[in-house]
N, C-alpha and C positions, 0 to 999 in steps of 0.2 A: 226672218231666216226659220227653217224649217227645223225640224226635228227627228231625231232616230229613236223608235222605241223598238227595246230588243225584247221581244217576249218568248216564253218558253210557253208550247202549247202542250205539254203533258206528253205522255208516252201513245195518245193515239185514240183516245174514245172521247166523245163530246163532253161526258160527264166529267171527264176530267181537266177541261179546260179552266183555268179561272174565269172568276166574272170579269176581273180587270183586264185579262187579255183579252177575253171575247169583246169589251168595249173599245180596246185599243184598235181590234181588226176591222171593227165596223165604222171606225172613223177615220181609218187609215185612206192618204191618198196613194200610196205605193205601198206594196208589200214585197217582200225581197226574202227569198227563201230555196232550199233544195226542194225540187219538184216534187219527191216524192209528198213531202209534207202538205202541200196544198189542199190534197183532198180531206184532211180532218176540220179545214176551216171555210172550205169554200161554200158553205150555204150562209155562212157570215160576213162577208165580203160584200162591200155597197157597190151599187151598180156605176161604173165609169173608175172604179178602183183599178188602178195599174198594177198586174200583177207578173214579175220579173223572176222567173225561176231559171234556177241552173243545175248540172249534174252534181256529182260526188267529185270531192276534192277542188272545188270553184270556191272555197270559202272567203278567199281573198278578194275573188274579183266579185262576189256578193256585198262583202263589206264596201269595196272602193262603189260599186254602184250605188249603196246606198247614201255614201255622203254625197255623191253629184246629185243625187234627187234632192235631198234636204237642203243642199246648198240653193236648190231652185225655189225654197221656201214652201217644201211640202213635208208632211207628216210622213216619213216611212217606218214601217213596221218591218223589222228582221226577225224572220222567225227560226227557232230552234226546238227538235222536239225535246221533251223533258223540260228540262229547267236549261237555260239558256247561258247559265254561268257553270254549266257542269258539263265539261266536253263539248259546249257549244259555243255560241257567236258572241257572247259578250266580252271575254277577253282581247278577241281580236279586234272586236270595234274601239275597244276603249285604245289599245296600241295603236290604231288607225290614226284615231284623233290628235293621239301625241305627234304620230308622225307627221301628219300634213299641218299641225299646228294650227287646228280647227276649233274654233267656237262653238259648233252644232251643240246643241243641246243633246243628251244623251241620259234617255228613262229606262231602266233595267227593270221588266217585269218577270216575278218568279215564274215558275211552273212545278208540277209535281213530277218529279223525275222517275226515271225507269226502275230505279234501284228501292224507290219508296212504292211504287205500284205494285211491282213484284214482290216486295214485303209485305204489302196488305193481301196479297193472294196467297203468299207460303204461311202466312200465320203471324207470328209477332218475333222474326230473327232479329229483329235489329232495336231490341230493347235495351243495350248496352254499349258502350263504345266501339265505335267501328270506323272503318276508312274504305275507300274506293279508290280502285287501281284499275288503270285501263292497260291491256294487254298489246296494244297498237304502239309497234315500235318504228311508224313511219316518221315523227316529230323527235322522240324519245328515245335513247340508245337501250339495248336491251339490257345491257351491264346497269343502268341505271332501275330499269324496272323490276330485275331481280334484287337488287338490294332493297326495294320498298316492299317487294312481296315479302324477303327474310324477316322484314322490321314488323310487317304487320302479323307474321305468324309468332315471332318470340314476344313482341307484343300483346299478343292473344287476343287482337281485335276480331270481331265481325266485321267480314272483308266482303264488299260488293266488287264483282268484276264485271268490268265494260270491256267490250272490244275484244271478246275472248279468243274469237277465231274467224279466218277468213280461208278464201281458197288458197293462198299464199302463204298465210300463217297459220301452218297446221301443228307445228311442236310445240309452241310455248305453253299453251293450256295444258300439256302433259307435263312441262317442267314445272310449271306452277304446283301441280297436285304432288308430284314428287317433292317440293321444298315443302308443303304443307306437311305431307306424311312423315317428316322428318322428324316434325314435333308435334305434332298433335293425333290424338286418336285415331284411329279408323273407322270409328262410330260416330264421327264429328259431323254432325247434320250439315247436309248441302242442299239448297234447292235452286230449281232454275225455271225461269219464266221465258218463253219465246213468244214474241211479238204481243208483248202486255198490251194489255187493254184493246185489243182490235179483234177482230172476227177470226184471225187464225192462233188465236190464244192458245197456249200448251203451258200446263203448271205440271211440274214435277220435282217429289221429295225423296231423296237418297241419302248414303253415306259417302264419308269421302274416299272409303274404300272400295265400295260397289260404284261411285261416280265415273261414267264413260265419257270421256271427251269428244268421242267420236256421235254424242248425240247435239252436239253444241253448232251453232252456226253465228253468223253476226247478229241476227237479230234478238239475241239470247243473253238475257243480264242472268249472272249468278251470283249466288249469295250462300257465303261459308259461315258457319255459327263458330262460335267462341269454344274452349273449352267447357262452358257452364251449360251450352245449348244442347237441348233436347226435343227429342221426336214424340209426338202427342196426338193420337188421333188424327195422322197424317199432318200435323202442322208441325213446323218448326216453333219453338219457344226458347228467346234467352231471357232468363230471369233477369231482373233488374234489383232483385233482393227482398224483396216485399215481405216475401213468404219466411225468409229465415226469422227464429224465432228472437226477437230482439230482446225479450226479457229473460232466456236463459241462454243467449248466447249460440242457439242451437243453428248450423250454418246445413241442416240437411236441406234436401231438396226433391222435388220429385224425379225420379228416373223416366227413364224412355219407357220403360215398361211398367209405370206406375206402381214400383215400390218406391220405399223411402231410403234413401242413402243414408247410412250413418257420419257423423258430424268426421269421424277418425278415418274414416275411408276416403272421405272428401280430402281432407288433409293429407293422407297417402297419395292420392292421385295428382293433384297437385306438387306434392314433395317428387313423384318420380317423373313428372313433365319438365319439372324444374331440372333434374338430374340429366335428362335424356338431351336436354337444350346444352347443356353444359358439356358433353363427353367430348373427349377430343376429335373421333371418329365416331359417324353416323350410320356406316354400313355393316354392322356387326349381324350376322345372323341372329334370328328374332330369339332362340332360346338362348343362345348365348349373353345376348342383349338382356334378357328378363332375369337370368341369374346375377348379372354384372349389376343391372339396377336394385336389386335386392341387397345385393354385398353395400353397395355405395353408401344407400340410404339406412342401412344398419350401422354402420361404421363413419359417414360423412366423408370418407377417405377415395378421394381421385385416383389414389395409387392403384385402388384397384383395377382400374382400365389395362393396368399394365402386369399385376401379378395375379389376376385371376383367369386359370386357364379351366376351358372346359374342354372333353373330346367332342368330335362332332356330332352333333344331334345328340350330346348326352342326356339333357334336361328333357327334350321331347321323347327320345325312347324310354326313359324312367317313368314319364308320367304315362306313357302308353302303358306300359306294362302294368301300372298301377289300375288302369282303365279294364285293361284285358283280364285283370284278378290275377296275373303271374306275379306282381309284386303285393305283398301282403303286411308285411312288416319292416320296419325301420328300428335299428339297432344303435345305440347311442353309446360314446366311450364315457361320459360323463351325465350325470342328472338335469345339470342346468342347459344340455343340449335338447334334451327330452321335452323340460319345461317351456322351451323358445318353441318348441312347433305346436302351430297352431291347433286346438283340439277340436275347432270347429269344422277344420279340412279333414283331419284324421276319422271324424264321425262321419262326413259326408262321404265319403270315399271309401270308409272300412277299413281304414288301415290302423295297425297297433304299433305305437312307438315305445320302445323297451330300453332300458339301460339294467344291467346286472350289477351294476355297483354297488347297491344295497343289499345282495344276496348273501345270505348268510353264508354260502358256499363259498364266496369268492375269498373271504378273510381267510378262511383256511385252507382253501388253493394256495392263495398269496403265501401264506406264511410256510408252509409245507413245500413249495417248490423254491421261495425266494424269488418271487418275480413281483411286480409292480401289481397293484389290485385290480389297475385298468385293463393290464395284461390279462389277468385270470379270468376279467367280467367278458372279455372278448372269447376267451376260450370256451366258456361257458356256452355264450351265447351262439358260436360256432357249431356244437353238438347239437342244438335245438334249433337254430333259425340258419343254416348253413348257406341259403340263399336271400338271404336280409339284403336292403339297402342298408349299407354301413355309414355311421358320419362320425367324424372325428371332430373335435373342436377343444379338445385340450391335452391328451396326453399322445406324445410322438410315441411312445413306447407301445401302446395298445394297437396304433396303425402299424407299427413294424411287426406286432404279432399276427395281425390279420395278414400281412405280406408273408410271413413264415407259413402260414397254415393254411394258405391258397398254392403255395410250391408245393406243400405236401398233398396238394389234393383233397385236402379235409374241410375247406372252405370253397365256396363257388357265388361269390355276390352277384347278386343282380346288379348293383353299383355301389360305388363309395365316393363320400365328401371326407377330403383330406383338407381338413383346417386347424390341425394342430397349432400350437403357439409355444414360442419360448426361444431357448439360447443352445438346449443341448438335444442333438439326435432330431430336431426340428425339420431341416432341409433336407438332411439324410432319408429321412421318412417320407418326406414326399417324393425323392428320388426314386426310392425303392418302388412305391405305388405306382409310378407312372409307367412302368413295365409292362405293364398287364394290359396290354392292348384291345383284350376283345371284352374287357370290362368297362362301360360306359362309367367316367370319371369327371368330379369336379375340384379342383385343386387349388388353393390359395399358395402361391408358390411363394419360397422365403421364410423368413422368421415370423411375419404375420398370420394372424389367425384367431379365435376365439370359438367360446361355446355359440356366442352370439350370430357370429358369420355362419356355423355349421346349422344353426337352427333354422337361419334365414334362408340358407340357401335348400334347405329340406322344404320349407314353405314355397320357393320358388319352382319348384318339381310338382308339389301339390296345386298349384293355381295356375298350373301352363296355361291352360286353358282361357284364359283371360289376359295373356300376353298380348295378342293381336291387336285389343282394344286398350292398352295401355290402361287396364284398370284393378290395380291391387289392392288388397283389403276386404276380398269377400267374407271373410271367415271372422273378422276382429269382431 
């Protein structure tokens, strides 16, 4: 009785064919395979070896022929590109032996898979947990493929993509990118290799945001990094963790620009990505989502998804006013809000954050006029900085005071963050500020709010240029 040897011949170059496979090819009485692959093994085939080649989508026919030859007491080698056990002939051969109730001996020889060859050309992208997904829906329903893509994304796996595109299957790769961008940063490294190991080989490194599915064809393997992957000197590196400082617990790593990420920022990035994955909706405008992620990160309260209100492009508009020098001052109702605004961001952007509550004039004004100290602080602030960004995290009376001054034409805020907290006049103050449609506003509706929320919403504005990459914490 003969036997069947299932051999993975690697991605295409003779250097990537294992010695065991070469020996099997040289000893074969019959070689069965897709006709395109014979060119890679032809120099090693012995004289009088029968070569049986078939076209695409003839896998069952090739398997049947292999059994028929083996039953004639011949040594049959069935060739697959890459590794025969990865989207290759090995599963089919074993299933057919069961179907035929055959006792033919089967030997499976591993080969270098296309994703391994591609990874070696791209650097070290598969240094940590990974998975492989085929986008071919010829034998797998798209619904199943999409569930697997979502699992890979949420599991933060490095992901290799096989069969990414064909003439008929043109939209699936676009959908995959859409699913990845719902959870992964736009600067996630992406590498792809066309015709790996062959003369036509092409290697490209880019990012998830810049990746263009139109560059891809059926001969291309794609590798998408995980949240820790980065690009350095044109190569993708997915760290295993060896360079984390084990003695100090320092989890810092080298960023793509060669700088060292601080441990606090890495934790914050991971937290934001966790929050983003757990949001009820994933199609928020970028600037609203950025404010929302900050609010939930500060409070661990996903009700923020219901109660955080932002005017259209409020965060983006206020950030632009900071960048063009229009907005130079942030006024807060209490000192705790000022304390929570990142000093590094203020210095980096040339912004002053100020609270008048400790100004000696405030107590005198409050006493003489019979108003709260926070109201008096806002009156003084408006006299000196009528066009500031006003941030409220404590006192609804202070917010109501600003609304009154706006109506009287004395205050012209560039923007308002309304997050006072409590039970008396809190809701009303937020209703009052909402009517000023020409002023960009961020409002925590209802009774909830607080100094920490007002401060983090200020930080969201100051760091909006990090929103697209989902990389908070620059100024920690």
